[in-house]
ROGUMAR-765541 format. One line per 2 residues: number of its first residue (from 1); for each residue x negated, z negated, y negated of C-alpha. Coordinates in Angstrom, 3 decimals, decimal comma, m for minus. Layout:
BEGIN
NUM	X Z Y  ... $
END
This chain:
BEGIN
1	30,859 17,136 m7,105  31,739 15,033 m10,008 $
3	29,391 12,205 m10,757  32,329 9,836 m11,099 $
5	34,368 10,983 m8,153  31,864 10,881 m5,309 $
7	32,704 8,262 m2,740  29,996 5,536 m2,401 $
9	28,993 5,287 1,323  26,372 3,070 2,910 $
11	24,355 6,223 3,312  24,480 7,027 m0,334 $
13	23,519 3,419 m1,123  20,515 3,615 1,215 $
15	19,475 6,947 m0,285  19,265 5,254 m3,582 $
17	16,841 2,616 m2,366  19,296 m0,300 m2,591 $
19	19,630 m2,777 0,289  23,072 m3,930 1,355 $
21	22,502 m7,171 m0,316  21,491 m5,582 m3,566 $
23	24,590 m3,356 m3,435  26,588 m6,503 m3,112 $
25	25,074 m7,652 m6,242  26,024 m4,428 m7,943 $
27	29,613 m4,996 m6,822  29,567 m8,592 m8,155 $
29	28,053 m7,541 m11,447  30,688 m4,840 m12,020 $
31	33,658 m6,439 m10,364  34,368 m3,057 m8,762 $
33	32,806 m0,293 m7,002  30,380 1,788 m9,102 $
35	30,709 5,557 m9,452  27,717 7,722 m8,545 $
37	26,278 7,687 m12,121  26,417 3,903 m12,314 $
39	24,920 3,555 m8,906  22,021 5,845 m9,893 $
41	21,357 3,776 m12,944  21,340 0,492 m10,918 $
43	19,081 2,272 m8,415  16,356 3,128 m10,781 $
45	16,548 0,031 m12,860  16,257 m2,111 m9,756 $
47	13,514 m0,097 m8,163  10,131 m1,799 m7,682 $
49	8,631 0,650 m10,272  10,990 m0,609 m13,061 $
51	12,019 m4,093 m12,182  8,881 m5,458 m10,549 $
53	11,163 m7,489 m8,329  8,496 m8,358 m5,850 $
55	5,846 m9,293 m8,376  7,407 m10,666 m11,540 $
57	7,199 m14,306 m10,178  3,445 m14,021 m9,666 $
59	2,695 m12,126 m12,876  3,925 m15,006 m14,809 $
61	0,776 m16,868 m13,667  m1,528 m14,705 m15,688 $
63	m2,980 m15,839 m18,977  m1,639 m13,561 m21,722 $
65	m2,430 m15,192 m25,067  m5,340 m15,794 m27,264 $
67	m6,202 m15,735 m30,962  m6,880 m11,987 m30,749 $
69	m3,600 m11,085 m28,997  m0,840 m9,792 m31,272 $
71	1,487 m8,587 m28,448  1,181 m9,323 m24,757 $
73	3,127 m8,104 m21,764  6,724 m6,982 m22,153 $
75	6,272 m4,095 m24,618  5,184 m0,657 m24,069 $
77	1,510 m1,583 m24,356  m0,629 m4,636 m25,296 $
79	m1,930 m5,137 m28,819  m5,029 m7,068 m29,864 $
81	m6,533 m7,634 m33,373  m9,836 m5,757 m34,067 $
83	m10,195 m6,906 m37,612  m9,955 m5,156 m41,063 $
85	m6,057 m5,020 m40,597  m6,363 m2,910 m37,512 $
87	m5,237 m3,331 m33,946  m6,120 m1,730 m30,579 $
89	m3,113 m0,862 m28,493  m3,779 m0,074 m24,802 $
91	m2,254 0,061 m21,361  m2,947 1,420 m17,876 $
93	m0,363 2,901 m15,595  m0,069 4,470 m12,138 $
95	0,974 7,949 m11,045  m0,002 7,688 m7,360 $
97	2,757 9,116 m5,248  3,405 12,079 m7,688 $
99	m0,347 12,902 m7,654  m0,426 13,018 m3,830 $
101	2,532 15,227 m3,639  1,546 17,647 m6,492 $
103	m1,840 16,598 m7,673  m2,148 18,691 m10,864 $
105	1,200 17,786 m12,443  1,195 14,363 m10,950 $
107	m2,088 13,502 m12,724  m1,269 15,415 m15,868 $
109	2,035 13,694 m16,322  0,438 10,380 m15,629 $
111	m1,874 11,047 m18,616  1,144 12,179 m20,791 $
113	3,191 9,010 m19,926  0,405 6,592 m20,859 $
115	m0,246 8,424 m24,033  3,425 7,915 m25,012 $
117	3,332 4,235 m24,240  0,604 3,815 m26,769 $
119	1,780 6,033 m29,581  5,378 4,782 m29,381 $
121	3,963 1,598 m30,766  2,479 3,296 m33,778 $
123	m1,009 3,877 m32,661  m2,991 7,166 m32,788 $
125	m4,552 7,518 m29,261  m8,362 7,555 m29,556 $
127	m9,403 7,531 m25,927  m8,206 8,073 m22,255 $
129	m9,782 6,567 m19,181  m8,827 6,790 m15,477 $
131	m9,283 5,008 m12,198  m9,080 7,316 m9,139 $
133	m9,172 6,465 m5,299  m9,484 9,213 m2,800 $
135	m9,638 9,187 1,050  m12,559 10,541 3,232 $
137	m14,435 13,341 1,504  m14,102 15,435 4,760 $
139	m10,420 14,903 5,087  m8,845 18,292 5,159 $
141	m6,615 17,673 2,221  m8,993 15,726 m0,007 $
143	m10,814 18,571 m1,871  m7,399 20,038 m2,835 $
145	m6,311 16,554 m4,040  m9,612 15,904 m5,900 $
147	m9,475 19,277 m7,617  m5,886 19,098 m8,579 $
149	m6,069 15,535 m10,010  m9,294 16,193 m12,016 $
151	m7,926 19,512 m13,358  m4,594 17,732 m14,292 $
153	m6,234 14,890 m16,132  m8,592 17,292 m18,008 $
155	m5,876 19,891 m18,620  m3,593 17,411 m20,282 $
157	m6,036 15,386 m22,185  m8,065 18,243 m23,390 $
159	m4,963 20,092 m24,653  m3,484 17,154 m26,370 $
161	m6,659 16,484 m28,148  m7,475 13,027 m26,962 $
163	m11,030 12,507 m25,400  m11,273 11,366 m21,835 $
165	m14,322 9,134 m22,080  m14,897 7,736 m18,639 $
167	m13,429 6,087 m15,537  m14,233 5,305 m11,943 $
169	m13,885 6,959 m8,599  m13,929 5,363 m5,026 $
171	m13,547 6,887 m1,654  m12,287 5,198 1,562 $
173	m10,274 6,274 4,565  m7,501 3,857 3,609 $
175	m6,563 6,366 0,787  m6,326 9,404 3,087 $
177	m2,500 9,498 2,829  m1,989 7,871 m0,420 $
179	m4,435 8,496 m3,157  m4,407 6,423 m6,382 $
181	m4,374 7,892 m9,915  m4,355 5,266 m12,662 $
183	m4,493 6,393 m16,289  m5,421 4,371 m19,432 $
185	m4,999 5,004 m22,992  m6,278 3,262 m26,108 $
187	m5,077 3,794 m29,597  m5,672 2,313 m32,970 $
189	m2,926 1,262 m35,485  m2,660 m0,800 m38,696 $
191	m1,367 m4,258 m37,840  1,450 m3,953 m40,353 $
193	2,644 m0,674 m38,810  3,176 m1,684 m35,213 $
195	6,566 m0,524 m33,792  8,511 m2,281 m31,027 $
197	11,367 m1,363 m28,703  14,152 m3,925 m29,320 $
199	17,269 m2,142 m30,708  19,268 m3,779 m33,457 $
201	21,901 m3,169 m36,110  25,432 m2,387 m34,781 $
203	26,364 1,104 m35,720  22,745 2,226 m36,093 $
205	22,228 5,827 m34,830  20,489 6,452 m31,597 $
207	18,330 9,468 m31,714  16,678 11,691 m28,937 $
209	13,594 13,590 m29,933  11,014 15,741 m28,150 $
211	11,648 18,253 m25,313  14,944 19,150 m23,677 $
213	16,208 17,376 m20,575  15,986 19,283 m17,272 $
215	16,381 18,452 m13,612  12,713 17,627 m12,928 $
217	11,688 14,185 m11,869  15,116 13,016 m10,855 $
219	14,682 9,957 m8,637  10,945 9,834 m9,586 $
221	11,011 6,029 m10,048  12,825 5,574 m6,630 $
223	10,271 7,784 m4,986  7,488 5,725 m6,527 $
225	9,033 2,613 m4,963  8,795 3,674 m1,318 $
227	6,063 4,556 1,093  5,426 8,000 2,443 $
229	6,541 9,605 5,624  5,956 13,051 7,019 $
231	8,306 14,536 4,372  5,901 14,040 1,463 $
233	5,799 17,687 0,536  9,591 17,781 0,361 $
235	9,519 15,392 m2,418  7,677 17,811 m4,683 $
237	10,853 18,372 m6,849  10,647 14,683 m7,799 $
239	7,456 15,253 m9,552  7,640 15,860 m13,382 $
241	6,176 18,957 m15,158  4,128 18,255 m18,316 $
243	3,497 20,156 m21,518  0,465 18,763 m23,416 $
245	1,011 20,993 m26,416  4,622 19,629 m26,850 $
247	3,053 16,171 m26,500  0,632 16,831 m29,348 $
249	3,490 17,858 m31,636  5,421 14,763 m30,486 $
251	2,507 12,505 m31,435  2,200 14,032 m34,906 $
253	5,944 13,964 m35,537  6,269 10,380 m34,474 $
255	3,349 9,144 m36,426  4,575 11,040 m39,591 $
257	8,069 9,417 m39,281  6,450 6,072 m38,493 $
259	4,675 6,295 m41,995  8,265 5,869 m43,475 $
261	10,670 3,030 m43,248  13,254 4,905 m41,036 $
263	12,565 3,496 m37,625  14,326 0,361 m36,337 $
265	13,039 0,610 m32,840  11,383 3,306 m30,477 $
267	10,886 3,742 m26,798  9,354 6,547 m24,734 $
269	11,282 8,000 m21,812  8,966 7,260 m18,881 $
271	9,977 6,231 m15,403  13,809 6,576 m15,034 $
273	13,863 8,468 m18,320  16,889 8,089 m20,578 $
275	18,128 5,172 m18,334  15,221 3,005 m18,714 $
277	14,512 3,673 m22,404  18,139 3,006 m23,417 $
279	18,599 m0,051 m21,147  15,302 m1,583 m22,342 $
281	15,974 m1,154 m25,981  19,423 m2,539 m25,802 $
283	18,657 m5,428 m23,511  15,614 m6,496 m25,540 $
285	17,643 m6,463 m28,706  20,615 m8,328 m27,078 $
287	22,978 m5,467 m28,138  25,026 m2,834 m26,410 $
289	24,648 1,024 m26,426  26,996 3,946 m26,394 $
291	25,799 7,501 m25,745  27,561 10,865 m25,689 $
293	25,925 12,820 m23,008  27,221 16,156 m24,455 $
295	24,862 15,781 m27,245  21,708 15,279 m25,160 $
297	19,513 18,486 m25,577  19,562 20,217 m22,150 $
299	17,466 23,156 m20,872  19,640 23,719 m17,789 $
301	23,358 24,448 m17,449  25,933 22,303 m15,905 $
303	23,886 19,098 m15,877  25,879 15,979 m14,927 $
305	25,531 12,603 m16,631  23,840 11,375 m13,386 $
307	21,180 14,097 m13,663  20,562 13,554 m17,478 $
309	20,282 9,838 m17,022  17,807 10,024 m14,090 $
311	15,783 13,017 m15,224  12,206 12,254 m15,946 $
313	11,511 15,372 m18,015  8,427 14,825 m20,060 $
315	7,555 14,660 m23,749  10,784 12,766 m24,797 $
317	11,448 9,624 m26,939  14,522 7,511 m27,923 $
319	14,717 5,923 m31,339  17,181 3,787 m33,284 $
321	17,065 4,756 m36,920  18,300 3,093 m40,101 $
323	21,678 4,451 m41,154  21,466 7,404 m43,496 $
325	17,882 8,461 m42,390  19,020 10,971 m39,783 $
327	18,435 13,992 m41,929  15,085 12,863 m43,097 $
329	13,974 12,189 m39,652  15,401 15,545 m38,286 $
331	13,549 17,439 m40,949  10,280 16,027 m39,592 $
333	10,964 16,854 m36,051  12,335 20,342 m36,761 $
335	9,045 20,933 m38,800  7,141 20,194 m35,640 $
337	9,563 22,579 m33,545  10,829 19,635 m31,506 $
339	14,457 18,888 m30,513  16,236 16,203 m32,517 $
341	19,775 14,926 m31,691  21,947 11,883 m32,560 $
343	23,312 11,026 m29,212  24,891 7,673 m29,737 $
345	24,848 4,279 m31,582  24,143 0,620 m31,158 $
347	27,141 m1,636 m30,264  27,780 m5,328 m30,040 $
349	29,388 m5,098 m26,543  26,218 m5,987 m24,463 $
351	27,307 m2,950 m22,298  26,015 0,560 m21,607 $
353	28,817 3,081 m22,136  28,287 6,785 m21,382 $
355	30,786 9,489 m22,432  30,643 12,934 m20,878 $
357	33,004 15,785 m21,531  35,550 13,358 m22,974 $
359	35,427 10,938 m19,927  33,774 7,566 m19,662 $
361	31,397 8,066 m16,822  29,489 4,733 m17,052 $
363	30,510 1,243 m18,244  27,977 m1,322 m17,161 $
365	27,020 m4,727 m18,521  23,359 m4,577 m19,563 $
367	22,243 m8,100 m18,492  22,307 m7,241 m14,668 $
369	20,247 m4,219 m15,162  17,416 m5,714 m16,817 $
371	17,293 m9,567 m17,188  19,090 m10,326 m13,934 $
373	17,566 m7,660 m11,774  16,710 m8,833 m8,274 $
375	13,810 m11,160 m8,050  12,073 m11,892 m4,791 $
377	9,578 m14,550 m3,740  8,338 m12,667 m0,675 $
379	6,530 m14,672 2,025  2,768 m14,379 1,885 $
381	0,408 m14,980 4,885  m1,625 m18,111 4,591 $
383	m5,289 m17,527 3,726  m6,726 m18,437 7,087 $
385	m4,105 m16,219 8,843  m5,093 m13,466 6,508 $
387	m8,713 m13,715 7,461  m7,744 m13,335 11,175 $
389	m5,306 m10,392 10,377  m7,920 m8,536 8,210 $
391	m10,347 m8,148 10,998  m13,377 m8,421 8,814 $
393	m16,315 m9,007 11,140  m18,995 m11,521 10,381 $
395	m22,253 m10,307 9,056  m24,522 m9,768 12,094 $
397	m28,234 m9,244 12,333  m29,473 m6,911 9,777 $
399	m31,766 m4,164 10,550  m35,130 m3,974 8,743 $
401	m35,348 m0,944 6,551  m37,934 1,537 7,789 $
403	m38,092 3,384 4,442  m36,826 1,607 1,272 $
405	m37,191 4,960 m0,659  m35,190 6,889 1,930 $
407	m32,450 4,260 1,759  m32,235 4,564 m2,004 $
409	m31,943 8,288 m1,817  m29,150 8,015 0,715 $
411	m27,368 5,496 m1,524  m27,711 7,694 m4,611 $
413	m26,103 10,559 m2,874  m23,237 8,551 m1,306 $
415	m19,665 9,151 m2,207  m19,272 5,802 m4,214 $
417	m22,500 6,009 m6,062  m23,186 9,647 m6,731 $
419	m23,015 11,108 m10,120  m19,538 11,762 m11,379 $
421	m20,846 14,574 m13,751  m18,832 17,301 m11,880 $
423	m15,718 15,322 m12,859  m16,410 14,364 m16,451 $
425	m17,748 17,586 m17,496  m14,238 18,980 m16,967 $
427	m12,977 16,466 m19,570  m13,411 17,038 m23,244 $
429	m14,958 13,517 m24,070  m16,117 14,466 m27,547 $
431	m12,903 15,755 m29,193  m12,288 13,753 m32,398 $
433	m15,984 13,366 m32,868  m15,834 9,536 m32,535 $
435	m17,201 9,173 m29,034  m20,535 7,431 m29,387 $
437	m21,270 6,485 m25,675  m20,249 9,282 m23,214 $
439	m19,320 9,014 m19,539  m22,072 7,762 m17,272 $
441	m22,796 4,398 m18,811  m21,440 0,934 m18,163 $
443	m18,633 1,380 m20,642  m17,432 4,123 m22,911 $
445	m17,621 3,474 m26,695  m15,394 5,133 m29,266 $
447	m16,003 4,615 m33,015  m13,005 3,335 m34,988 $
449	m12,515 6,402 m37,278  m13,798 5,901 m40,791 $
451	m15,809 2,705 m39,877  m18,975 1,722 m37,995 $
453	m17,271 m0,564 m35,517  m16,495 0,654 m32,047 $
455	m14,128 m0,044 m29,145  m15,798 m0,318 m25,757 $
457	m13,680 0,586 m22,706  m14,247 0,028 m18,955 $
459	m12,178 0,390 m15,741  m13,201 m1,573 m12,783 $
461	m12,251 m2,719 m9,301  m14,052 m3,089 m5,864 $
463	m11,203 m2,618 m3,273  m13,449 m3,405 m0,341 $
465	m14,091 m6,886 m1,803  m10,360 m7,372 m2,428 $
467	m9,661 m6,499 1,240  m12,273 m8,951 2,604 $
469	m11,244 m11,821 0,217  m8,410 m11,161 m2,143 $
471	m9,145 m14,112 m4,330  m12,798 m13,301 m4,873 $
473	m12,068 m9,609 m5,225  m9,557 m10,394 m7,888 $
475	m12,117 m12,506 m9,728  m14,789 m9,852 m9,330 $
477	m12,566 m7,134 m10,797  m12,255 m8,991 m13,963 $
479	m15,860 m10,071 m14,026  m17,275 m6,650 m13,500 $
481	m15,175 m5,371 m16,371  m16,497 m8,209 m18,524 $
483	m20,030 m7,375 m17,632  m19,709 m3,599 m18,268 $
485	m18,417 m4,360 m21,783  m21,087 m6,985 m22,364 $
487	m23,677 m4,580 m21,238  m23,151 m2,297 m24,165 $
489	m23,078 m5,175 m26,558  m19,384 m5,395 m27,006 $
491	m17,380 m8,711 m27,180  m14,637 m8,527 m24,459 $
493	m11,220 m8,730 m26,024  m8,431 m8,244 m23,416 $
495	m7,410 m6,608 m20,227  m4,691 m4,215 m18,922 $
497	m4,335 m3,699 m15,176  m2,739 m1,482 m12,592 $
499	m1,981 m3,515 m9,431  m1,959 m1,005 m6,551 $
501	m0,935 m2,548 m3,225  1,033 m1,559 m0,030 $
503	4,380 m2,666 1,222  5,269 m6,229 m0,330 $
505	7,650 m6,893 2,569  4,662 m7,376 4,756 $
507	3,332 m11,032 4,528  m0,279 m9,812 4,798 $
509	0,197 m7,481 1,760  1,704 m10,268 m0,273 $
511	m1,331 m12,335 0,565  m3,439 m9,592 m0,898 $
513	m1,328 m9,406 m4,050  m1,085 m13,163 m4,621 $
515	m4,726 m13,785 m3,810  m5,847 m11,045 m6,185 $
517	m3,635 m12,252 m8,992  m4,871 m15,830 m8,452 $
519	m8,550 m14,725 m8,737  m7,809 m12,461 m11,840 $
521	m6,038 m15,299 m13,486  m8,856 m17,799 m12,940 $
523	m11,354 m15,200 m14,119  m9,331 m14,292 m17,286 $
525	m9,087 m17,942 m18,187  m12,748 m18,717 m17,585 $
527	m13,888 m15,686 m19,646  m11,227 m15,839 m22,433 $
529	m10,158 m12,346 m21,439  m6,356 m12,371 m21,394 $
531	m4,117 m9,777 m19,758  m1,860 m8,110 m22,385 $
533	m0,300 m5,273 m20,552  m0,214 m3,584 m17,063 $
535	1,724 m1,874 m14,317  2,536 m2,757 m10,699 $
537	2,526 0,022 m8,076  3,627 m1,091 m4,605 $
539	4,477 0,657 m1,371  1,147 2,574 m1,432 $
541	1,014 3,369 2,203  1,634 6,520 4,306 $
543	2,892 7,342 7,723  2,229 10,948 7,125 $
545	0,352 12,858 9,841  m3,394 12,443 9,352 $
547	m2,994 9,606 6,842  m3,806 5,973 7,125 $
549	m1,299 3,179 6,627  m1,867 0,750 3,840 $
551	m4,349 1,415 0,987  m6,977 m1,176 0,362 $
553	m5,724 m3,796 m2,263  m6,727 m2,201 m5,550 $
555	m6,066 m4,263 m8,625  m7,611 m1,773 m11,112 $
557	m8,713 m3,412 m14,399  m8,989 m1,723 m17,756 $
559	m10,712 m3,848 m20,386  m11,575 m3,259 m24,095 $
561	m14,243 m4,965 m26,166  m15,307 m4,796 m29,797 $
563	m18,582 m3,610 m31,209  m19,130 m4,807 m34,887 $
565	m21,773 m2,039 m35,418  m22,026 1,002 m33,074 $
567	m25,650 1,470 m34,170  m26,589 m1,677 m32,249 $
569	m24,929 m0,376 m28,986  m26,896 m0,555 m25,752 $
571	m27,164 2,145 m23,149  m28,522 2,339 m19,575 $
573	m31,362 4,748 m20,217  m34,912 3,469 m20,424 $
575	m36,311 4,194 m23,855  m40,021 4,469 m23,214 $
577	m42,710 3,976 m20,589  m44,626 0,629 m20,494 $
579	m41,621 m1,631 m21,155  m40,973 m4,716 m19,181 $
581	m37,961 m4,769 m16,746  m36,258 m8,079 m16,614 $
583	m33,636 m9,277 m14,051  m30,987 m11,500 m15,530 $
585	m28,922 m13,669 m13,102  m31,240 m14,183 m10,174 $
587	m32,470 m12,534 m6,991  m29,926 m11,128 m4,653 $
589	m29,252 m12,323 m1,177  m25,737 m10,949 m0,367 $
591	m25,250 m7,932 1,657  m21,723 m8,529 2,949 $
593	m19,356 m5,670 2,093  m22,206 m3,936 0,286 $
595	m22,618 m0,068 m0,007  m26,002 m0,390 1,717 $
597	m24,439 m2,180 4,633  m21,862 0,621 4,992 $
599	m23,882 3,654 4,221  m27,310 2,625 5,926 $
601	m26,438 m0,028 8,494  m23,112 1,582 9,490 $
603	m21,124 m1,693 9,019  m18,099 m2,816 6,955 $
605	m18,659 m6,538 7,570  m19,307 m9,938 6,040 $
607	m17,652 m11,790 3,269  m17,282 m10,417 m0,306 $
609	m19,718 m11,779 m2,752  m18,515 m14,854 m4,669 $
611	m18,147 m14,930 m8,444  m19,578 m17,895 m10,324 $
613	m17,462 m17,558 m13,482  m19,512 m20,061 m15,619 $
615	m22,679 m18,278 m14,798  m20,969 m14,919 m15,549 $
617	m19,983 m16,122 m18,941  m23,400 m17,522 m19,662 $
619	m25,086 m14,344 m18,641  m22,701 m12,119 m20,642 $
621	m23,108 m14,172 m23,800  m26,838 m13,945 m23,388 $
623	m26,968 m10,259 m22,914  m24,640 m9,528 m25,811 $
625	m26,949 m11,575 m27,962  m29,926 m9,655 m26,824 $
627	m28,244 m6,420 m27,686  m26,955 m7,649 m31,045 $
629	m30,521 m8,962 m32,050  m32,210 m5,768 m30,939 $
631	m34,323 m7,404 m28,177  m32,874 m5,348 m25,343 $
633	m33,808 m1,724 m25,348  m31,748 m0,726 m22,311 $
635	m29,099 m2,660 m20,316  m27,284 m1,994 m17,070 $
637	m25,091 m4,349 m15,056  m25,740 m4,578 m11,350 $
639	m22,848 m3,612 m9,089  m22,500 m1,166 m6,252 $
641	m25,916 m0,525 m4,456  m27,559 m3,675 m5,962 $
643	m30,789 m3,926 m7,934  m32,617 m0,766 m6,818 $
645	m29,651 1,565 m7,395  m29,282 0,043 m10,884 $
647	m32,950 0,607 m11,738  m32,688 4,215 m10,292 $
649	m29,606 5,024 m12,510  m31,494 3,739 m15,591 $
651	m34,508 5,898 m14,588  m32,413 9,014 m14,041 $
653	m30,664 8,585 m17,419  m33,917 8,677 m19,100 $
655	m36,249 10,693 m16,816  m38,693 7,704 m16,964 $
657	m39,589 6,034 m13,597  m40,077 2,377 m12,887 $
659	m42,132 0,054 m10,563  m40,496 m3,162 m9,451 $
661	m41,890 m5,886 m7,212  m39,862 m7,941 m4,820 $
663	m40,022 m11,762 m4,827  m42,716 m12,094 m2,308 $
665	m42,302 m15,767 m2,161  m38,620 m15,529 m1,258 $
667	m37,312 m15,912 2,244  m34,424 m13,482 1,366 $
669	m34,309 m10,333 3,457  m36,129 m7,604 1,469 $
671	m32,953 m5,252 1,896  m30,792 m8,017 0,370 $
673	m33,242 m8,338 m2,663  m33,088 m4,545 m3,159 $
675	m29,495 m3,682 m2,312  m27,578 m6,975 m2,332 $
677	m24,522 m7,050 m4,582  m24,601 m10,588 m5,900 $
679	m22,547 m10,895 m9,053  m23,290 m11,864 m12,628 $
681	m26,479 m9,811 m12,921  m27,975 m7,349 m15,294 $
683	m31,248 m5,459 m15,589  m32,654 m5,096 m19,205 $
685	m35,710 m3,818 m20,703  m37,784 m4,955 m23,672 $
687	m40,495 m7,545 m24,421  m40,407 m9,974 m21,527 $
689	m42,081 m12,848 m23,346  m39,446 m12,957 m26,040 $
691	m36,525 m12,443 m23,630  m37,666 m14,982 m21,008 $
693	m38,341 m17,654 m23,750  m34,801 m17,302 m25,079 $
695	m33,484 m17,327 m21,463  m35,205 m20,453 m20,660 $
697	m34,010 m22,214 m23,877  m30,381 m21,330 m22,974 $
699	m30,652 m22,076 m19,208  m30,195 m18,535 m18,130 $
701	m31,867 m17,323 m14,980  m34,230 m14,409 m15,839 $
703	m37,461 m12,984 m14,388  m39,696 m10,076 m15,107 $
705	m39,598 m7,771 m12,192  m41,658 m4,717 m13,228 $
707	m42,154 m2,106 m15,837  m41,104 1,434 m16,833 $
709	m43,099 4,558 m16,404  m44,110 7,318 m13,994 $
711	m41,972 9,886 m12,190  m40,700 7,739 m9,332 $
713	m38,862 4,539 m8,505  m41,550 2,424 m6,718 $
715	m41,065 m0,867 m4,844  m44,115 m2,966 m4,701 $
717	m47,274 m3,544 m6,631  m50,939 m2,381 m6,803 $
719	m51,753 m4,243 m3,612  m48,495 m3,596 m1,586 $
721	m46,512 m0,471 m2,128  m43,625 m0,543 0,292 $
723	m41,447 2,293 m0,805  m40,721 4,899 m3,403 $
725	m38,552 7,826 m4,291  m39,412 10,516 m6,856 $
727	m36,965 11,086 m9,754  m36,631 14,715 m8,549 $
729	m35,420 13,601 m5,139  m33,177 10,951 m6,529 $
731	m31,674 13,417 m9,010  m31,065 16,007 m6,265 $
733	m29,194 13,406 m4,180  m27,324 11,809 m7,149 $
735	m26,196 15,117 m8,650  m25,560 16,981 m5,488 $
737	m22,673 15,195 m3,781  m19,707 16,536 m5,811 $
739	m20,975 20,048 m6,268  m21,495 20,229 m2,560 $
741	m18,208 18,782 m1,677  m16,242 20,924 m4,030 $
743	m18,334 24,184 m3,679  m16,102 26,161 m1,332 $
745	m12,787 27,744 m2,111  m9,823 25,288 m2,129 $
END
């Protein structure tokens, strides 16, 4: 059936994800009925995945500027100044639905897509990170999903030669039917060689480079903008197939061409492929575009314009070149064995015109596709109503722990705290030879090649907090990222994010989205930690058999910081026996929504911990100064599992034990002191006298709580020993979870 002759029925409109009201807008924009190609183009450009029609209003509330910001949201990735004429370019994106349907290729092409977002701006990618959420470990499909996602991330990143240096993994039944795979890439570029996507220059050639176009991934953006039913497996053809070796060639060819003066604008072909790349380039430049579809490199026969425009085949880029530079550019791409074709030119019409086999198959004004896409201010449930809807139970009477050591061992082997070594050993985290802090610490650190400065990178979010209190959860996600960067000694610079939520047409879900964004915004302003790029992924819920409904609200945060000298970087490992252990930020008292409460007491209850942003900033500044001045020999922020888990992780990283004493004078429950997840806190080692004197002078809460040494983590003192766990037992629990889970055949 011809893409221009197919009758447009209400059923076809619905299949393309457009509401009747949105289709009326299409008719108004065109002044006529669209053909199928035009309908497909409106469909993908107006999808949630491309248009952010349910979130754009709220995203505008976020702080996006600062003296370090070169380019904020709106381009392929965010850009911040790191000094010496260099910039860090970074972004995080989702590939959730594809990774549930086909975990290996879904995760692999997620990595490939985020790499292209970064190198399309002129940066050489230097590090990959990820943030993963899985369902119950004992869910019958989960081992298959975990295995496929991890292999996909490693398979793509390892082959393309960019180190995967860390990330985070959570488990919860809410992700049984809709896992989350968020990928982040950081690159480095010269500030005078940053490339943007706005097309310009009437008559300038439009060039297609990379792989040929096939039928894989058609309707991928539309699929990513809907929830799952029982037909998830039938959607496998909408998942793209990646080729990391071609991506490596594409990186090198693009960077070689970028060293010249040939490029006017450049855009990768991500979601919605050739449609989104061409529309975005033209609309940002305020120009028109005409493409000859016969010239698009194709790997399948008989492809229609509809298929070519909506294909999400991987490893492809679109460029506008200066006139007369086509042969020069083609020689570079042919050398790297990549396709190169001039497929159109820039016009002054403000329209997208597509020619196929001598016929005009599309003639659309560009403004309605991009700037005038639908924008919804969807109703959000009031905060008090949300509290009732969420069903979070108040924190009841807490059981006294009968064995602190046994509780610690159980937590260290629990899904959310257990070592991720099984995962990160499948990633090449050392390729490039610039990784100076490997996975397992608070933040990864990658040296800026040829210098002694480093970029610290962390991904963070605590979805259970976001569910219990979206506002505090949003604040905490930013604050924890800030803490993790500070813990290695890096000055936090800026944030990217991936906002993963369920159906925005439900007022309770919009309450989660708006609440988290409000919290994130307040935290970013208080911490001078602007958001410079990001991604929104909605409709993350499943009605598939055996799956849950909505995911937990998961605004994943990816932050970067700058270390002036990587030789002064801090790590979590104790350095010697006999050193003082100092707690920064005060004694814990909050067990609501904690891992201890869930894993030991069997409750998911109570409020999320609150975040004092002023105290958070004060503590972060203090810890970074300790690291920079060489006073802290080891640093670890306190998060999941509280103080005792933090100390145990430091002990396991060094094979040196520790003895810590509770605050005997406190009326706070012992379990809360040991396992409470109060925010804004760190554990550091060093000389207590020097550290405490500085803390007192600056008004920072700090107290000596013990010392390093021995082969166990012990709670108590010489007079009262109330619990312990040997390092051997802790290591067996900590290292055992993933190998045991993944041991059998998948």
